[in-house]
C-alpha positions in Angstrom: 109.8 131.0 88.7 113.5 130.7 87.9 115.3 128.9 90.7 119.0 128.9 91.3 121.0 127.4 94.1 121.6 130.3 96.4 123.4 129.2 99.6 125.4 126.0 100.1 124.9 125.6 103.9 122.1 123.4 105.0 119.4 124.6 107.4 116.6 123.2 109.6 113.1 124.0 108.7 112.7 126.3 111.6 115.9 128.1 110.6 114.5 128.4 107.0 111.3 130.0 108.3 113.2 132.5 110.4 115.6 133.4 107.5 112.7 133.7 105.0 110.8 136.1 107.2 113.9 138.5 107.1 114.9 137.9 103.4 114.3 140.4 100.7 114.0 137.6 98.1 112.1 134.3 98.2 113.7 130.9 98.8 112.3 127.4 98.5 113.4 124.8 100.9 114.8 121.5 99.6 116.2 119.0 102.2 117.9 121.7 104.2 119.1 123.7 101.2 117.8 127.2 100.3 116.9 127.7 96.6 116.7 131.4 95.6 113.9 132.4 93.3 114.6 135.0 90.7 112.0 137.6 89.7 109.6 136.7 86.9 109.0 138.3 83.5 106.2 140.7 82.6 104.6 137.8 80.6 104.9 135.5 83.6 103.3 138.1 85.9 100.4 138.8 83.5 99.6 135.1 83.1 99.7 134.4 86.8 97.5 137.5 87.5 95.0 136.5 84.8 94.7 132.9 86.1 94.1 134.0 89.7 91.5 136.6 88.6 89.7 134.0 86.5 89.5 131.5 89.3 88.3 134.1 91.8 85.7 135.4 89.4 84.4 131.8 88.8 84.1 131.1 92.5 82.5 134.5 93.1 79.9 133.9 90.5 79.1 130.5 92.0 78.1 132.2 95.2 78.9 130.5 98.5 81.6 128.2 97.3 84.1 126.4 99.6 87.1 127.3 97.6 90.1 129.7 98.1 92.7 130.9 95.6 96.2 131.8 96.4 99.1 133.3 94.5 102.9 132.9 94.7 103.3 134.5 98.1 101.9 131.4 99.8 104.1 128.4 100.4 103.2 124.7 100.1 104.6 121.9 102.3 105.5 118.6 100.5 105.1 115.9 103.2 107.2 113.2 101.5 109.9 115.4 100.2 111.0 117.6 103.1 110.3 120.6 100.8 108.7 124.0 100.9 107.7 125.4 97.5 106.1 128.6 96.1 103.6 127.6 93.3 102.5 130.3 90.9 98.9 129.7 91.9 96.9 127.2 93.9 93.3 126.5 94.9 91.8 124.5 97.7 88.6 123.6 99.5 87.8 124.5 103.0 88.9 124.0 105.6 92.4 125.4 105.1 95.1 123.2 106.5 98.2 125.0 107.6 101.6 123.7 108.6 101.7 123.6 112.5 102.6 127.0 113.9 102.5 128.8 110.6 100.1 131.1 108.8 101.9 131.1 105.5 102.3 127.4 104.6 99.4 125.4 103.1 99.1 121.7 103.3 96.0 120.8 101.4 96.0 122.2 97.8 93.5 120.8 95.4 94.8 122.5 92.2 98.3 123.8 91.5 99.3 126.0 88.6 102.9 126.6 87.3 103.8 129.0 84.5 106.7 127.5 82.6 109.9 129.1 81.6 112.9 127.8 79.7 114.9 127.4 82.9 112.2 125.6 84.9 110.2 123.6 82.4 112.1 120.3 83.0 111.9 120.7 86.8 108.2 121.6 86.7 107.4 118.5 84.6 109.6 116.2 86.6 110.7 116.4 90.2 108.2 119.1 91.1 105.1 117.1 90.1 106.6 114.1 91.9 106.7 116.2 95.1 103.2 117.6 94.6 101.8 114.1 94.2 102.9 113.4 97.8 100.2 115.8 99.0 97.0 113.8 99.8 94.6 116.5 98.7 96.3 117.2 95.4 94.1 116.4 92.4 95.2 118.5 89.4 98.4 120.2 88.0 98.2 122.8 85.3 101.3 123.8 83.3 101.0 127.1 81.3 103.4 127.9 78.5 104.7 131.5 78.1 105.9 131.1 74.6 102.6 130.0 73.0 99.0 129.8 74.0 99.1 126.2 75.4 97.9 124.6 78.6 98.4 121.1 79.9 96.5 119.7 82.8 97.3 116.4 84.7 94.2 115.2 86.6 94.0 112.4 89.1 91.1 110.5 87.5 91.1 107.5 89.9 92.8 108.0 93.3 92.4 104.3 94.2 94.5 103.1 91.2 96.6 106.4 90.9 95.3 106.8 87.3 96.1 110.2 85.9 94.7 111.7 82.7 96.1 114.6 80.6 94.1 117.3 78.9 95.7 119.8 76.6 94.4 122.9 74.9 96.2 125.0 72.2 95.4 128.3 70.5 93.7 131.4 71.8 90.3 130.1 70.6 90.4 127.0 72.7 89.3 126.2 76.3 90.5 123.8 79.0 88.2 122.1 81.5 89.7 121.9 85.0 88.2 118.7 86.5 89.2 119.4 90.1 87.1 122.5 90.5 84.6 122.0 87.7 85.4 125.1 85.6 86.3 125.7 81.9 88.8 128.4 81.2 89.4 130.2 77.9 93.0 130.5 76.8 92.2 134.0 75.5 91.5 135.0 79.1 94.6 133.3 80.4 96.8 135.1 77.9 95.0 138.5 78.0 97.5 141.2 77.4 100.0 139.0 75.6 100.7 138.7 71.9 102.1 135.7 69.9 103.5 135.1 66.5 101.5 132.8 64.3 102.5 129.2 64.8 102.0 125.9 63.0 102.2 122.3 64.1 100.7 122.9 67.5 99.2 120.2 69.7 95.5 119.5 68.8 92.9 121.2 71.0 91.7 119.4 74.1 93.6 116.2 73.4 92.8 113.6 76.0 95.3 110.9 76.8 
């Protein structure tokens, strides 16, 4: 999502919750400041919808799975950053942990997905992932390009040493394995409904760092 500084005044978290319930647009909360989120593009919406559908289908096919999938209407609490964010998609295992007194703020995501745009790419790759890493349950972060069929996943390989590994997949014929939930997703399904111009010099498929 595209974020722009909306209001200069600072607020308490309780004031933020009250204002957000009455607001016609979404805001993230960052150390007392409200950050207005602009509406997404058609491509952004399609990608998010496709990913959420894929994850729900996977869990449905597995039968009685302990996972839940959420879209961008559900907030996440970052414990070490005094922030509330709206990720594009997230998945978690039961039981669901909610911020005290709230039914719309998750505290224990396992997997977080963000669809990149030109205005948010640097933030999604930098400060945002730093904040997500403060969540104890967080294990995998997936970045999805809008401009080309390309996915990048950061996976916490060893929590004891804080060792992260990176998997990348490029091209509509490729697939990416999500370690946190044990599922392989095909890029042609992620980008269903979108078209791309032919590209060269793309990142090799499934490069592991």
